[in-house]
C-alpha positions in Angstrom: 75.4 127.3 180.9 77.2 125.8 177.9 81.0 126.5 177.7 82.0 128.4 174.5 83.4 125.9 172.0 86.4 126.6 169.8 85.3 128.7 166.9 84.8 126.5 163.8 86.4 127.3 160.4 85.0 127.1 156.9 87.1 128.0 153.9 85.9 131.2 152.2 83.6 132.2 155.0 83.5 134.2 158.3 82.0 132.6 161.4 79.2 134.9 162.8 78.1 132.9 165.9 75.8 130.1 167.1 72.0 130.4 166.6 69.1 128.5 168.1 67.5 127.8 164.7 68.7 127.1 161.2 67.3 130.4 160.1 69.7 132.2 162.4 67.0 134.4 164.1 68.3 134.2 167.7 71.9 134.1 168.6 72.8 131.9 171.7 74.4 133.8 174.5 77.0 131.6 176.2 77.2 134.0 179.2 73.4 133.9 180.1 71.8 131.2 178.2 70.4 128.2 180.3 69.7 124.8 178.8 66.2 123.5 179.8 65.7 120.8 177.2 67.5 119.2 174.2 69.2 121.9 172.2 70.8 122.2 168.7 72.8 125.3 167.9 73.4 126.3 164.3 76.6 128.0 163.0 76.1 131.1 160.9 78.5 131.8 158.1 79.0 134.9 155.9 80.8 134.4 152.6 84.0 136.3 152.2 84.3 138.5 149.0 85.7 136.7 145.9 87.3 138.2 142.8 87.7 136.8 139.3 91.3 136.5 138.1 91.6 136.0 134.4 94.7 135.2 132.3 95.4 136.8 128.9 98.0 134.5 127.3 98.6 136.9 124.4 99.0 134.3 121.7 99.7 131.3 123.9 97.4 128.5 124.8 94.3 129.3 126.9 94.5 129.4 130.7 91.4 128.8 132.9 90.3 131.8 135.1 90.4 131.5 138.9 87.8 132.7 141.5 89.9 133.9 144.4 88.8 134.9 147.9 89.7 138.4 149.0 93.1 138.5 150.6 94.2 135.1 149.1 97.0 134.3 146.7 96.4 133.3 143.1 97.4 129.7 142.3 100.2 129.7 139.7 98.7 128.1 136.5 100.5 125.6 134.3 102.5 127.6 131.9 100.8 128.2 128.5 102.7 127.4 125.4 103.4 129.7 122.4 105.5 128.1 119.7 108.8 129.9 119.3 108.5 131.6 122.7 109.3 131.0 126.3 107.1 132.5 129.1 108.8 135.4 130.9 106.1 135.8 133.6 102.6 137.2 134.3 102.1 140.9 134.6 99.3 143.3 135.7 97.8 145.9 133.5 100.2 148.3 135.2 103.2 146.3 133.8 104.1 145.0 137.3 105.1 141.3 137.5 102.8 139.3 139.7 104.4 137.4 142.5 102.4 134.3 143.1 104.1 133.5 146.4 103.4 136.9 147.9 100.8 139.0 146.2 97.1 138.7 147.3 93.9 139.5 145.5 91.9 142.6 146.7 89.8 143.1 143.5 89.0 141.7 140.1 92.3 141.1 138.2 93.6 140.3 134.7 97.1 139.0 134.4 99.0 139.2 131.1 101.6 136.7 129.8 104.9 138.2 128.6 106.9 136.2 126.1 110.5 136.0 125.1 111.2 134.9 121.5 113.3 131.7 121.2 116.1 131.2 118.7 114.9 129.5 115.5 116.7 127.0 113.3 116.1 126.0 109.7 116.2 122.3 108.8 116.8 121.6 105.1 116.1 118.2 103.5 118.4 117.1 100.7 116.5 114.2 99.1 119.3 113.3 96.8 117.2 112.7 93.7 113.9 112.0 95.5 110.7 114.1 95.6 111.3 117.5 97.1 110.6 118.3 100.8 110.3 122.0 101.9 112.6 123.3 104.6 111.0 123.7 108.1 111.7 126.1 110.9 112.3 124.6 114.3 112.7 126.5 117.6 115.1 125.9 120.4 113.9 123.1 122.7 111.8 121.5 119.9 112.2 118.2 118.2 111.8 117.7 114.5 108.6 116.2 113.1 109.4 113.4 110.7 108.3 114.4 107.2 106.5 112.1 104.9 109.1 109.8 103.2 110.3 111.0 99.8 110.0 108.8 96.8 112.5 108.0 94.1 112.1 105.8 91.1 113.8 102.4 91.4 114.9 103.2 95.0 113.8 102.4 98.6 114.0 105.2 101.2 116.2 104.1 104.1 116.2 107.2 106.4 117.6 110.7 107.1 121.3 111.1 107.9 123.5 114.0 108.9 126.5 115.1 106.9 128.6 112.9 109.2 126.5 109.9 107.9 124.8 109.5 111.3 121.1 108.6 111.2 119.0 111.3 112.7 117.0 110.5 115.8 113.7 112.5 115.6 113.6 112.5 119.4 116.7 114.7 119.5 116.4 118.5 120.1 117.4 120.9 117.3 120.2 123.2 118.5 121.4 124.7 115.3 120.7 125.0 111.6 120.7 121.5 110.1 120.7 119.7 106.7 119.5 116.1 106.6 120.3 113.9 103.7 118.1 111.1 102.3 119.7 107.7 102.2 118.5 105.3 99.5 118.9 101.7 98.5 118.7 101.0 94.9 115.6 99.0 94.0 115.9 98.3 90.3 112.7 98.0 88.3 111.9 94.6 86.8 111.9 96.3 83.4 114.0 99.5 83.7 113.8 102.3 81.1 116.8 102.1 78.8 119.2 104.9 78.4 118.0 106.9 75.4 118.3 110.4 74.1 115.3 112.6 74.9 114.8 113.0 71.2 114.0 109.3 70.7 110.3 108.7 70.1 108.3 105.6 69.7 107.2 104.7 66.2 104.0 103.1 64.9 105.9 100.5 63.0 109.6 99.4 62.8 111.5 98.0 59.8 114.2 95.5 60.8 117.2 94.2 58.9 118.6 90.7 59.1 121.9 90.6 60.9 122.7 86.9 60.8 122.2 83.4 62.2 124.3 81.1 64.3 124.0 77.5 65.5 125.4 75.8 68.6 126.0 72.1 68.1 127.0 71.7 71.8 123.3 72.6 72.8 121.8 69.8 70.6 122.3 67.2 73.2 120.3 69.2 75.8 116.6 70.0 75.7 116.1 73.7 76.7 113.5 74.2 79.4 114.0 78.0 79.8 116.4 80.6 78.3 116.7 84.1 79.7 118.7 87.1 78.2 120.3 89.1 81.0 123.4 91.2 81.5 124.3 90.7 77.8 124.3 86.9 78.2 121.9 84.0 77.7 121.2 81.8 80.7 119.9 78.4 79.4 118.3 75.9 81.7 118.2 72.4 80.2 116.4 69.3 81.6 117.8 66.3 79.8 119.5 64.2 80.8 120.0 66.3 83.9 119.1 69.9 84.7 122.0 72.2 83.9 122.4 76.0 83.6 124.6 77.2 80.8 125.8 80.8 80.3 126.1 81.6 76.6 127.5 84.5 74.5 124.5 85.5 72.3 126.8 87.1 69.8 128.6 83.8 69.1 126.5 81.1 70.9 129.8 80.0 72.5 129.5 78.5 75.9 130.9 81.0 78.5 130.6 78.7 81.4 128.3 76.3 83.3 126.7 77.5 86.5 127.8 75.7 89.7 125.0 73.5 91.0 126.8 72.3 94.1 124.4 71.6 97.0 121.3 71.5 94.9 119.2 68.5 95.8 115.7 67.1 96.0 112.9 67.6 93.5 110.3 65.2 92.3 110.9 63.0 89.2 114.5 64.4 88.8 113.5 68.1 88.6 116.1 69.4 91.0 115.7 72.6 89.0 112.4 73.2 87.3 112.6 76.9 86.5 114.9 79.9 86.7 114.3 83.6 86.9 116.2 86.8 87.7 115.6 89.3 90.5 115.5 93.0 89.4 119.1 93.5 90.8 120.5 90.7 88.6 120.6 87.7 90.9 119.7 84.3 89.4 117.1 82.2 91.3 116.2 78.6 90.7 113.5 76.4 92.1 112.7 72.7 92.1 109.4 71.0 91.6 108.4 68.7 94.5 105.4 67.2 96.2 104.9 68.6 99.7 102.7 66.7 102.2 100.4 68.2 104.9 101.4 66.9 108.3 98.4 65.4 110.0 96.5 64.9 106.8 94.5 61.7 106.5 96.0 60.8 103.1 99.2 58.7 103.0 102.1 60.9 102.0 103.4 60.3 98.5 106.7 62.0 99.3 107.2 62.4 103.1 110.6 64.1 102.6 109.4 66.5 99.9 110.7 70.1 100.1 110.1 73.0 97.8 113.4 74.9 97.5 114.5 78.2 96.1 118.2 78.8 95.4 120.1 82.0 94.7 123.5 82.8 93.1 125.2 86.0 94.2 127.2 86.0 90.9 128.0 83.8 88.0 131.1 82.4 89.7 129.4 81.6 93.0 128.0 78.4 94.4 124.2 78.5 94.9 122.8 79.0 98.4 119.4 78.1 99.7 117.2 81.1 99.9 114.4 79.2 101.6 112.6 75.9 101.5 109.1 74.7 102.4 108.9 71.2 103.9 105.4 71.1 105.2 102.0 72.3 104.0 100.3 72.1 107.4 98.4 75.3 108.3 98.8 76.6 104.7 102.4 77.5 105.1 103.2 76.2 101.7 99.8 77.1 100.1 100.0 73.7 98.3 97.5 71.0 98.0 97.9 67.9 100.1 100.2 65.6 98.1 100.1 68.2 95.3 103.1 69.4 93.3 104.6 72.8 93.8 107.2 74.6 91.7 106.6 73.7 88.0 106.9 77.4 87.2 108.1 80.5 88.9 108.0 84.3 88.3 110.1 86.7 90.3 109.6 90.4 91.1 111.8 92.8 93.0 115.4 92.8 94.2 117.1 89.9 96.0 116.8 91.6 99.4 113.0 92.2 99.0 111.8 89.6 96.5 108.3 88.3 95.7 108.1 84.9 94.1 105.0 83.6 92.4 104.9 79.8 92.1 102.5 77.2 90.7 100.9 74.6 92.9 98.8 71.8 91.4 96.4 69.4 93.1 97.3 65.7 93.2 94.3 64.5 91.1 93.2 65.2 87.6 92.7 67.7 86.1 95.3 69.0 88.6 93.6 72.2 89.5 96.1 75.1 89.8 96.8 77.6 92.5 99.2 80.5 92.4 101.2 80.8 95.6 103.0 84.0 96.5 106.0 84.1 98.8 107.9 87.1 100.0 111.5 87.1 101.3 113.1 90.1 102.9 116.7 90.2 103.8 117.3 89.0 107.4 113.7 87.7 107.8 112.2 84.3 107.3 110.2 83.6 104.2 106.5 84.6 104.4 103.8 82.8 102.6 101.4 85.6 101.8 98.6 84.4 99.6 97.3 81.6 97.4 94.8 82.2 94.7 93.0 80.5 91.9 93.4 82.1 88.5 89.7 81.3 87.7 87.0 79.5 89.6 86.7 77.0 86.8 89.0 74.0 87.7 88.9 72.7 84.1 90.3 76.0 82.8 92.6 76.5 85.8 94.6 73.3 85.6 97.6 71.4 84.2 95.2 69.6 81.9 94.3 72.9 80.3 97.7 74.6 80.4 99.9 71.6 79.5 102.9 70.3 81.3 105.3 72.9 79.9 103.6 76.1 81.1 105.8 79.0 82.2 105.5 82.2 84.2 107.1 85.5 83.5 106.7 88.7 85.5 104.7 91.3 83.6 106.2 94.7 82.8 102.8 96.3 83.6 103.1 95.9 87.4 104.8 93.9 90.1 101.5 92.3 91.0 101.1 90.8 87.5 102.7 87.9 85.6 102.3 86.2 82.3 101.4 82.5 81.7 102.5 80.9 78.5 102.5 77.3 77.3 102.5 75.3 74.1 98.7 74.8 74.3 97.2 78.1 75.5 97.0 81.7 74.4 99.3 83.7 76.7 97.5 85.5 79.4 98.3 88.1 82.1 97.3 87.4 85.7 96.9 90.1 88.3 97.4 88.9 91.8 95.1 90.4 94.5 97.1 91.0 97.6 94.0 92.3 99.5 91.9 89.2 99.0 91.8 86.2 101.3 93.3 82.8 100.6 91.7 80.6 97.9 90.2 83.7 96.2 90.5 84.2 92.5 93.0 86.7 91.1 91.9 90.2 90.2 92.1 89.6 86.5 93.1 87.0 83.9 93.6 88.9 80.7 94.3 86.9 77.5 96.6 88.3 74.8 94.8 89.9 71.9 96.2 92.0 69.0 94.2 94.5 67.0 95.2 92.7 63.9 93.9 89.4 65.1 97.4 87.9 65.3 97.4 84.8 67.5 100.2 83.7 69.9 98.4 80.5 71.0 101.1 77.9 71.9 103.9 80.5 72.0 106.3 80.4 74.9 109.5 82.4 75.3 108.0 85.8 75.0 109.9 88.7 76.6 109.4 92.3 77.3 111.3 95.6 77.2 110.8 99.3 77.3 111.4 101.9 74.6 110.7 105.6 74.7 108.1 105.2 77.4 106.3 102.3 75.7 106.2 98.6 76.7 107.2 96.3 73.9 107.0 92.5 73.6 109.2 90.2 71.5 107.5 86.9 70.6 108.8 83.9 68.7 106.6 83.1 65.7 106.0 79.7 64.1 106.3 79.5 60.3 108.4 77.7 57.7 111.2 78.8 59.9 111.2 80.3 63.4 110.8 84.0 63.4 110.2 86.9 65.7 107.7 89.7 65.9 107.4 92.8 68.1 104.2 94.1 69.8 103.3 97.2 71.7 101.4 96.2 74.8 101.5 99.6 76.6 97.7 99.8 76.6 97.2 96.3 77.9 98.0 92.7 77.1 94.6 92.4 75.5 95.2 95.6 73.4 98.5 94.7 71.7 99.5 96.3 68.5 101.8 94.5 66.1 104.6 96.9 65.2 106.9 94.8 63.1 106.7 92.2 60.4 107.4 88.6 61.3 111.2 88.5 60.9 112.7 85.4 59.3 116.4 84.7 58.5 117.2 85.5 54.9 118.6 82.2 53.7 117.3 78.7 54.3 120.8 77.5 55.1 121.1 80.1 57.8 117.5 79.8 58.9 116.2 78.3 62.0 113.9 75.3 61.9 110.3 75.4 63.1 110.2 75.4 66.9 107.1 73.3 67.3 109.3 70.3 68.3 111.5 72.3 70.6 111.9 75.4 72.7 112.0 78.9 71.4 112.4 82.3 72.9 112.7 85.9 71.6 114.0 89.0 73.3 114.7 92.7 72.4 117.5 94.9 73.4 117.5 98.8 73.1 120.6 100.8 72.3 119.5 104.4 72.2 117.3 104.7 69.1 118.0 101.2 67.8 116.2 97.9 68.6 117.8 94.5 68.3 115.4 91.5 68.1 116.8 88.0 68.6 115.2 84.6 68.5 116.6 81.3 69.8 115.2 77.9 68.7 116.2 75.0 70.9 118.5 72.5 69.3 118.6 74.7 66.2 120.1 78.1 66.4 119.9 81.8 66.9 119.0 84.8 64.6 119.3 88.5 65.1 117.6 91.5 63.5 118.1 95.2 64.0 116.5 98.5 63.0 119.6 99.4 60.8 121.3 97.5 58.0 124.7 95.9 58.1 127.5 97.2 56.0 130.5 95.1 55.0 132.9 98.0 55.4 134.1 98.2 51.8 131.7 100.5 50.0 130.5 103.1 52.5 127.0 103.9 53.5 124.7 106.3 51.7 122.8 108.9 53.6 120.2 111.3 52.2 122.7 114.2 52.1 126.0 112.7 51.3 128.1 109.7 50.6 130.1 108.9 53.8 132.9 106.5 53.2 134.2 104.3 56.1 137.0 101.8 55.6 138.1 99.2 58.2 140.9 96.7 57.5 141.8 93.9 57.7 138.3 92.5 57.9 138.1 89.7 59.1 140.6 90.7 61.8 142.7 88.8 64.2 144.6 91.5 66.1 144.8 95.1 65.0 141.9 96.7 63.2 142.5 99.9 61.3 139.9 102.6 60.8 139.7 105.3 58.1 136.9 107.7 57.1 136.4 110.7 54.8 134.8 112.7 57.6 135.5 113.7 61.2 135.0 110.8 63.6 133.4 111.9 66.9 132.6 108.6 68.4 133.6 104.9 68.1 132.0 102.0 69.8 132.0 98.2 69.3 128.9 96.1 70.1 128.0 92.5 69.6 125.0 91.3 67.5 122.6 91.8 70.4 123.7 95.4 70.8 125.8 94.7 74.0 128.6 97.2 74.3 132.0 95.5 74.0 134.2 98.6 74.1 134.1 102.4 73.8 137.0 103.6 71.6 138.5 107.1 71.8 137.3 109.1 68.9 140.9 110.1 67.8 142.1 106.5 67.8 142.5 104.9 64.4 143.6 101.4 65.5 141.8 99.0 67.8 143.4 96.0 69.5 140.9 93.1 68.9 143.1 90.4 70.3 141.1 90.1 73.5 137.7 90.0 71.7 136.0 86.6 71.3 135.7 85.1 67.8 132.4 86.2 66.2 130.5 88.9 64.3 130.4 92.5 65.7 129.3 96.0 64.7 131.6 99.0 64.8 129.7 102.2 65.1 131.7 105.0 63.4 129.7 108.0 64.7 126.3 106.4 64.0 127.3 104.5 61.0 127.3 100.6 61.6 130.1 98.6 60.0 130.2 94.8 60.3 133.4 93.4 61.8 134.4 89.7 61.7 136.8 88.6 64.5 138.8 85.5 63.9 
């Protein structure tokens, strides 16, 4: 006989004995059965009853059902989630809480989730002038989802801060109602909109009045390479006998000061400074022109120590500091040609802490094919050479031979990815840089200047741009018997310009400015509410200003369509105290220079003005909106 073995076990089944065949027909009797040959016994199993347990999460996430053997316990499922609620437990249809550690299943079963509401908190976003962001509701135990960054004109979004000026960590849990405040960094536009009354509208054509001319003998010994009007002053770069940067009062053409050039060095052929430009936050930049060699190139280096450098001044009184330099073209870090020249011209876009600089780079051999190289420099990070592009695929058109040696770049008011090329030989054209294209691609567009009247600006440098009542205007120096200035509307495109003023020339030959074909000229416009001032500077000659209102000499009054308004100022010319009298109520007084730059706001009830601290020159006193010429001695 066979001894009875230990009864086997099988989960979910009941053992029903040992049988002589797999079909379980004859059960082996361990008390009487005798083995007479090889024998295999087969276990017989009967499945235990199973019951389906389902879970109704009642608004929460789904929970998988379980198939449970009779008499067994239900496995506690992972807690479902229901936003704004916490799970209180699972309950039967009879509202009895199920105990997963004790209770067993005896029949099919549905368990129901019961939820407790969590406290909710409202998070409000104060964008401080940016685009609106709706409040959100956050529940206890949740973190806040970072919203899309708001936007604000002429600003860069920094982050979200609490009222205690602590930056919010979006991994932190919300425990109470909360207001987060947007933090911004001012990112001035390259061409900001002027402060104007909402009633000011753009005109189809503007009439200008001659306001006077000046000359500056001290400039005659210096050839002007570039002049920029900024912050109410002229910044003049000269290049003979040595590069210098002068700051000039445009109302008097008197020298304010000379910029400190300490530490500036290098440059090919004496061009330690080849060009200047301003960042949108008012910092002056200067670059040199140099020849940069590719390390490892087969050619013999023309200038082994060459370095392209960009300098920055933090203010007019500061010494320059090196913003960055490029000393090697290997690997395309400079974007320059081998033994080519880089830095003849420069255009600058953006603020000093996040600036883009477009630079010319010309090949070493005629016709000196031209690339445009873009560098970006963020505060606290090394300079990045981003792209180098050809303006066109035609080397003959895209070269110093075609553009001339005196070409210049200026950032375009129609986009930070655009700049204007001018020279004494070509029609000005706008270049749009393609940031998405690979190196050595051509730019997105090269758009020549074209006016609807057929007016030509071929050979004109020194054009400048400004905004007025939502439009984009351009001031351009014009060649003639004397140097003049004209204004164009380029809002619809550089190739769709509309001439919106006459060519403005000084009234007398004695005060006029000589033709600029033999020297440098530049023009610029300044907006003061509804008025526009146009000025033109001709190198080694002088400066003329025009405005959209006439001068008055302060002795006869100014006639308006409705009444005669008499204004008297005396003495005029004045050295110290200026007296003001009028036959009407004075509500505002302000003194500006000939370019419209505000010199002082004067209390409306004040009838004397101390002029002793004002520089010698010609000024305009606005009595309400009536302009009166003032001569300061």
